[in-house]
C-alpha positions in Angstrom: 4.0 25.7 -7.8 5.9 26.1 -4.6 4.3 23.8 -2.1 5.9 25.1 1.1 6.4 28.9 0.5 2.9 29.9 -0.6 0.4 32.2 0.9 -1.8 30.7 3.8 -5.1 29.6 2.3 -8.2 31.4 3.3 -10.5 29.8 5.8 -13.7 28.1 4.7 -14.4 26.0 1.7 -11.9 23.5 0.1 -9.0 25.8 0.5 -9.0 25.3 4.3 -6.1 23.1 5.3 -7.1 19.7 6.7 -5.3 18.0 9.6 -3.5 14.7 8.8 -5.9 12.9 11.2 -8.9 14.3 9.2 -7.5 13.1 5.9 -6.7 9.7 7.5 -10.2 9.3 8.8 -11.7 9.9 5.3 -9.3 7.4 3.8 -10.2 4.8 6.5 -13.9 5.3 5.8 -13.4 4.9 2.1 -11.4 1.7 2.6 -14.0 0.2 5.0 -15.6 -1.5 2.0 -16.5 -5.2 2.0 -15.3 -5.4 -1.7 -11.7 -4.8 -0.4 -11.7 -7.6 2.2 -10.4 -11.1 1.5 -9.8 -10.6 -2.2 -7.4 -11.9 -4.8 -5.2 -9.4 -6.7 -3.0 -10.2 -9.7 0.1 -8.1 -10.4 3.9 -7.9 -10.9 6.1 -7.6 -7.9 8.3 -4.4 -8.0 10.5 -2.7 -5.5 10.7 -5.9 -3.4 12.6 -5.6 0.0 13.0 -8.3 2.6 13.4 -6.4 5.9 15.8 -7.7 8.5 12.8 -8.2 10.9 11.2 -10.6 8.4 8.6 -8.3 6.9 8.4 -8.0 3.1 7.8 -4.7 1.4 6.9 -4.5 -2.3 4.6 -3.0 -4.9 2.1 -4.8 -7.1 2.1 -3.2 -10.5 0.0 -3.6 -13.6 1.3 -2.7 -17.0 -0.8 -1.5 -20.0 0.5 -0.9 -23.5 4.1 -0.4 -22.5 3.5 1.7 -19.4 2.6 1.0 -15.8 -1.1 1.8 -15.3 -1.6 1.0 -11.6 0.6 0.4 -8.5 -0.4 -0.7 -5.0 2.2 -0.5 -2.2 2.1 -3.6 0.0 3.5 -5.1 3.2 3.5 -8.7 4.2 4.1 -9.2 7.9 6.7 -11.7 9.1 4.2 -14.2 10.4 2.6 -14.5 6.9 6.0 -14.3 5.1 7.4 -17.2 7.1 4.9 -19.6 5.3 6.0 -18.7 1.8 7.0 -21.7 -0.3 9.1 -19.6 -2.7 11.3 -16.5 -2.7 9.5 -13.4 -4.2 11.6 -11.4 -6.7 11.1 -8.2 -8.7 9.3 -8.9 -12.0 7.5 -12.0 -10.7 3.8 -12.3 -11.7 1.8 -13.3 -8.6 -1.7 -13.6 -7.3 -2.0 -12.5 -3.7 -4.7 -12.9 -1.1 -5.4 -9.6 0.5 -7.4 -7.4 2.7 -7.0 -3.7 2.2 -6.8 -1.7 5.4 -5.5 1.7 6.4 -2.3 1.9 8.4 -2.8 2.3 12.1 0.8 3.3 12.7 3.9 3.7 10.7 5.9 0.5 10.1 9.3 0.3 11.8 11.0 0.6 8.4 9.5 4.1 8.0 7.5 3.3 4.9 4.4 5.2 6.0 2.5 5.2 2.7 -1.1 5.7 3.7 -3.3 3.9 3.3 -1.3 0.9 4.3 -2.0 -2.6 3.1 -2.0 -5.9 4.9 -1.3 -8.8 2.6 -1.6 -12.5 3.1 0.4 -15.3 1.8 1.6 -15.0 -1.9 0.6 -18.2 -3.8 2.8 -18.9 -6.8 1.0 -19.0 -10.1 
């Protein structure tokens, strides 16, 4: 399938193109769920980056029988990262305190994966 050189979809129904803001509003509504606020999440740190401004970007991954079965892209803002009592590394198993929220704007590092996540302090386990 050629994503960019295809015929313009017809109007009406599910083939009508949605604007980015419309998709973002739906995602925000779905994530506005009490079950996703102030939770604990267990996973393996992957793709860890310590940005020069102090923010930490990483993924939390879960592996099944030999393969990755789920991945959540995360950001820890500098004010939370400054309180870490250890240095996170790829492959480290952690439990994080989190509240899942949609991104309001793209991070300075350009990692605009929507929906964005805001993660709290990572406690070592």
